[in-house]
ROTORDO-457361 format. One record per residue (C-alpha): residue number from 1; residue in one letter; x, y, z. Coordinates in steps of 0.5 Angstrom, whole numbers, plus 500, padded with zeros to 3 digits. Each point is the difference from the previous one (the first is absolute). Example, Ala and Ser with C-alpha at 12.3 -4.5 7.8 and 13.67 -1.06 7.14 Angstrom:
REM ROTORDO-457361
num | residuo | u | v | w
1 | a | 525 | 491 | 516
2 | s | 502 | 507 | 498
REM end
This chain:
REM ROTORDO-457361
num | residuo | u | v | w
1 | m | 500 | 500 | 500
2 | h | 503 | 507 | 498
3 | s | 500 | 506 | 505
4 | r | 501 | 507 | 498
5 | e | 507 | 500 | 500
6 | y | 501 | 495 | 495
7 | g | 497 | 497 | 494
8 | p | 495 | 504 | 495
9 | f | 498 | 504 | 506
10 | a | 507 | 503 | 502
11 | d | 502 | 507 | 498
12 | k | 505 | 500 | 494
13 | d | 502 | 504 | 494
14 | l | 498 | 498 | 494
15 | n | 501 | 503 | 493
16 | l | 496 | 497 | 495
17 | a | 503 | 500 | 493
18 | y | 496 | 504 | 494
19 | q | 502 | 499 | 493
20 | k | 498 | 506 | 496
21 | p | 497 | 497 | 493
22 | e | 504 | 501 | 494
23 | f | 496 | 502 | 494
24 | k | 501 | 499 | 492
25 | r | 497 | 503 | 494
26 | v | 497 | 494 | 496
27 | s | 498 | 501 | 493
28 | c | 496 | 494 | 497
29 | t | 494 | 498 | 495
30 | i | 494 | 497 | 504
31 | n | 494 | 497 | 496
32 | g | 503 | 504 | 494
33 | i | 500 | 507 | 504
34 | k | 506 | 503 | 501
35 | v | 501 | 502 | 507
36 | e | 506 | 503 | 505
37 | k | 500 | 500 | 507
38 | m | 504 | 500 | 506
39 | v | 500 | 494 | 504
40 | d | 503 | 497 | 506
41 | k | 507 | 496 | 498
42 | r | 497 | 494 | 505
43 | a | 493 | 500 | 497
44 | s | 498 | 494 | 496
45 | l | 497 | 500 | 493
46 | t | 494 | 497 | 503
47 | d | 499 | 506 | 505
48 | f | 502 | 505 | 495
49 | l | 495 | 498 | 495
50 | r | 494 | 499 | 506
51 | n | 501 | 506 | 504
52 | d | 503 | 505 | 495
53 | f | 495 | 498 | 494
54 | g | 495 | 496 | 503
55 | l | 501 | 494 | 496
56 | t | 497 | 495 | 505
57 | s | 500 | 494 | 495
58 | v | 507 | 499 | 502
59 | k | 499 | 496 | 507
60 | k | 504 | 500 | 506
61 | g | 500 | 492 | 501
62 | c | 506 | 497 | 503
63 | e | 505 | 506 | 499
64 | v | 505 | 495 | 499
65 | g | 500 | 498 | 492
66 | e | 496 | 493 | 501
67 | c | 493 | 501 | 499
68 | g | 500 | 505 | 493
69 | a | 494 | 504 | 503
70 | c | 504 | 507 | 499
71 | s | 502 | 498 | 492
72 | v | 501 | 505 | 495
73 | l | 503 | 500 | 494
74 | i | 507 | 504 | 499
75 | d | 502 | 501 | 493
76 | g | 496 | 494 | 498
77 | n | 502 | 495 | 506
78 | s | 496 | 498 | 506
79 | v | 503 | 503 | 506
80 | d | 499 | 499 | 507
81 | s | 499 | 507 | 502
82 | c | 501 | 499 | 508
83 | l | 507 | 498 | 498
84 | y | 501 | 506 | 496
85 | l | 502 | 507 | 502
86 | a | 497 | 505 | 498
87 | i | 506 | 504 | 498
88 | w | 502 | 494 | 495
89 | a | 494 | 502 | 496
90 | d | 503 | 506 | 497
91 | g | 499 | 500 | 493
92 | k | 496 | 494 | 500
93 | d | 494 | 498 | 496
94 | i | 495 | 498 | 505
95 | w | 493 | 496 | 500
96 | t | 495 | 498 | 505
97 | t | 493 | 497 | 499
98 | e | 497 | 507 | 500
99 | g | 504 | 501 | 493
100 | l | 498 | 494 | 496
101 | q | 493 | 503 | 499
102 | a | 499 | 503 | 494
103 | s | 497 | 508 | 500
104 | d | 494 | 498 | 497
105 | g | 499 | 495 | 506
106 | s | 501 | 494 | 497
107 | l | 504 | 494 | 503
108 | s | 507 | 497 | 498
109 | l | 500 | 493 | 497
110 | i | 502 | 497 | 507
111 | q | 495 | 504 | 504
112 | q | 494 | 498 | 496
113 | a | 503 | 493 | 500
114 | f | 500 | 500 | 508
115 | i | 493 | 502 | 499
116 | d | 497 | 495 | 495
117 | h | 504 | 494 | 504
118 | a | 498 | 503 | 507
119 | a | 507 | 500 | 502
120 | v | 498 | 504 | 506
121 | q | 499 | 498 | 507
122 | c | 501 | 505 | 506
123 | g | 504 | 504 | 495
124 | f | 506 | 502 | 504
125 | c | 505 | 496 | 495
126 | t | 497 | 502 | 494
127 | p | 503 | 507 | 498
128 | g | 507 | 497 | 501
129 | f | 498 | 493 | 496
130 | i | 497 | 505 | 494
131 | i | 507 | 504 | 500
132 | t | 504 | 493 | 499
133 | a | 495 | 497 | 495
134 | t | 501 | 507 | 496
135 | e | 507 | 498 | 499
136 | i | 499 | 493 | 498
137 | v | 494 | 502 | 496
138 | q | 504 | 505 | 496
139 | r | 505 | 495 | 498
140 | a | 494 | 497 | 495
141 | t | 504 | 493 | 502
142 | r | 496 | 494 | 501
143 | y | 502 | 496 | 507
144 | n | 498 | 493 | 503
145 | r | 497 | 500 | 507
146 | d | 506 | 498 | 503
147 | e | 504 | 506 | 497
148 | l | 494 | 505 | 502
149 | k | 501 | 498 | 507
150 | v | 507 | 502 | 500
151 | l | 499 | 506 | 497
152 | l | 495 | 502 | 505
153 | a | 503 | 497 | 506
154 | g | 502 | 507 | 503
155 | n | 493 | 501 | 501
156 | m | 496 | 497 | 506
157 | c | 492 | 499 | 500
158 | r | 498 | 498 | 507
159 | c | 493 | 498 | 498
160 | t | 503 | 495 | 496
161 | g | 497 | 502 | 493
162 | y | 506 | 498 | 496
163 | e | 496 | 496 | 495
164 | n | 496 | 506 | 497
165 | i | 506 | 504 | 500
166 | l | 503 | 496 | 496
167 | r | 494 | 499 | 495
168 | a | 500 | 507 | 500
169 | v | 507 | 501 | 498
170 | e | 500 | 495 | 495
171 | d | 494 | 503 | 497
172 | a | 503 | 507 | 500
173 | i | 506 | 497 | 496
174 | e | 496 | 497 | 495
175 | m | 496 | 507 | 499
176 | e | 507 | 503 | 499
177 | i | 503 | 496 | 495
178 | t | 493 | 500 | 496
179 | a | 500 | 508 | 501
180 | r | 507 | 500 | 497
181 | g | 499 | 495 | 494
182 | e | 506 | 496 | 502
183 | i | 503 | 495 | 504
184 | e | 507 | 501 | 503
185 | t | 505 | 495 | 501
186 | e | 499 | 496 | 507
187 | q | 505 | 503 | 505
188 | p | 503 | 495 | 506
189 | v | 498 | 502 | 507
190 | d | 505 | 500 | 505
191 | p | 499 | 496 | 506
192 | d | 502 | 505 | 504
193 | n | 495 | 505 | 498
194 | d | 505 | 506 | 498
195 | y | 494 | 503 | 497
196 | h | 498 | 503 | 506
197 | d | 506 | 502 | 503
198 | p | 498 | 505 | 506
199 | m | 506 | 504 | 500
200 | i | 501 | 502 | 492
201 | k | 503 | 507 | 500
202 | d | 503 | 500 | 493
REM end
């Protein structure tokens, strides 16, 4: 048992360290719009997009790069924004799910495919899946089911709705191939899933 002379009740001189925030100007393109803003050097891209621009499709899930709920497209690559510092976004082209919808309100192929195949349950993981699937669909390349599972491995669905998600991605790929009027040569899939590298900065 502590007395007032010892432990948490004792008088003591305590100096709390305070780290003053450092800011840097970041210029980038978000959903097709050029923006410029001062940002805390310690801020993640997730917080930058959510707090400064209200892009709440970028979800805060695990915040350690495991669930994919915070996925965004950076220069065409799906990236976990929770592991990506906002200052790294300088000069980058960034897209979130909000930006995939056309100005006339029409949805992208993958967004419509998710609706058509009921690939949404609670919806928390959906924006991240749509972002990663957008990167995959844009390749206009057919993949078998096992290959698609590898490509989507960076995203987690806690409702276990993977079957409908896979069907939606397969359908969107077919629509993209048809729209282009050509079938591109199949590309090998890296089993380590390098396509979903959360630390891409180049």
